[in-house]
C-alpha positions as CSV (number, residue, x, y, z in Angstrom):
1,M,53.4,-0.5,9.3
2,S,50.4,1.5,10.4
3,I,49.9,5.2,10.9
4,T,47.6,6.3,13.7
5,F,46.4,9.8,14.5
6,Q,43.3,11.7,15.7
7,P,41.8,13.5,12.7
8,S,41.4,16.6,15.0
9,E,45.2,16.7,15.5
10,L,45.6,17.6,11.8
11,F,43.9,20.9,12.5
12,E,46.6,21.9,15.0
13,A,49.2,22.1,12.2
14,E,49.3,24.5,9.3
15,L,46.9,23.4,6.6
16,D,47.4,23.9,2.8
17,E,45.0,26.6,1.6
18,S,43.5,26.9,-1.8
19,L,40.3,27.5,-3.7
20,L,38.0,24.7,-4.7
21,G,38.0,24.1,-8.5
22,P,38.9,21.7,-11.3
23,P,39.9,19.0,-11.5
24,L,38.3,18.2,-8.1
25,A,35.0,20.0,-8.6
26,E,33.2,22.8,-10.5
27,V,32.2,25.7,-8.2
28,I,28.7,27.0,-8.8
29,G,28.6,30.6,-7.6
30,K,31.1,32.3,-5.4
31,E,34.6,30.9,-4.7
32,I,34.9,28.3,-2.0
33,P,38.1,28.5,0.2
34,T,39.5,25.1,1.3
35,R,42.2,23.7,3.6
36,I,43.7,20.3,3.6
37,A,46.2,18.0,5.2
38,I,47.2,14.6,3.7
39,P,49.3,12.5,6.2
40,F,49.0,9.3,4.2
41,T,49.6,8.4,0.5
42,S,50.2,4.8,-0.5
43,D,53.4,3.9,-2.3
44,D,51.6,3.5,-5.6
45,S,49.5,6.7,-5.0
46,R,46.2,4.8,-5.4
47,I,45.0,5.6,-1.9
48,L,45.4,8.8,0.1
49,S,43.7,10.0,3.2
50,G,43.6,13.1,5.3
51,V,41.4,15.9,6.5
52,W,39.6,18.5,4.4
53,E,37.9,21.7,5.4
54,A,35.8,24.0,3.2
55,E,33.6,27.1,3.6
56,P,30.0,27.2,2.6
57,G,29.1,27.1,-1.1
58,L,27.7,24.9,-3.9
59,S,29.8,22.7,-6.2
60,R,29.4,19.9,-8.7
61,W,31.5,16.7,-8.3
62,E,32.1,13.9,-10.8
63,F,34.0,10.9,-9.4
64,L,34.9,9.5,-12.8
65,E,38.4,8.2,-12.1
66,R,38.4,7.9,-8.3
67,G,36.1,7.3,-5.4
68,E,35.9,8.7,-1.9
69,V,34.8,7.7,1.6
70,I,34.2,10.5,4.1
71,H,33.4,10.9,7.8
72,V,32.1,14.3,8.7
73,L,33.8,15.8,11.8
74,E,32.1,19.2,11.9
75,G,29.6,21.1,9.9
76,R,26.8,20.2,7.5
77,M,26.4,19.7,3.8
78,V,23.7,18.4,1.5
79,V,24.8,16.0,-1.3
80,T,22.5,15.2,-4.2
81,E,23.4,12.6,-6.8
82,D,22.2,13.3,-10.3
83,D,18.6,12.0,-10.5
84,G,18.7,11.2,-6.8
85,E,17.4,12.5,-3.6
86,A,19.2,15.1,-1.4
87,V,21.0,13.6,1.6
88,T,22.2,15.7,4.6
89,L,25.6,14.9,6.0
90,E,26.6,16.4,9.4
91,A,29.0,15.7,12.2
92,G,29.2,12.0,12.9
93,S,27.8,10.8,9.6
94,A,29.7,9.1,6.8
95,A,29.2,8.6,3.1
96,V,30.8,6.7,0.1
97,F,31.1,8.3,-3.3
98,P,31.9,5.4,-5.6
99,I,33.6,5.7,-8.9
100,G,30.9,7.0,-11.3
101,W,29.1,9.2,-8.7
102,R,28.0,12.5,-10.1
103,G,26.1,15.3,-8.3
104,T,26.3,18.4,-6.1
105,W,27.6,19.2,-2.7
106,E,26.0,22.2,-1.0
107,I,28.1,23.0,2.1
108,Q,25.8,24.9,4.5
109,E,28.2,25.2,7.4
110,R,32.0,25.1,7.3
111,I,32.7,21.4,6.8
112,R,35.6,19.3,8.2
113,K,35.8,15.8,7.0
114,F,38.2,12.9,7.2
115,F,38.5,11.3,3.8
116,V,40.0,8.3,2.0
117,I,40.4,8.6,-1.8
118,F,40.9,5.5,-3.8
119,T,41.6,4.8,-7.5
120,P,41.5,1.5,-9.3
């Protein structure tokens, strides 16, 4: 069975609101409000996907037990892997954060992304 939808449709519904923080990320500086919708979770909970939105701010991410693939729908952020170069992601770009990726996300404009999270 497949589930099809337009990622933008998820923003027409009520999104779950929270503040970014552990265990997802460590906020550096002021609080970062987030909103999320997760329409798909696999039966074994190893894969989930949805849409995530966050306000500007700086945070540290460590993908130690999971990885993530994203496609930016709106906004802009700069991601910098530890000991790596800064990469700007904006609407239309995609990125993979494999298990083991560590670094920072600096959200410069409210970001909306479609994501797939995977665990081994």
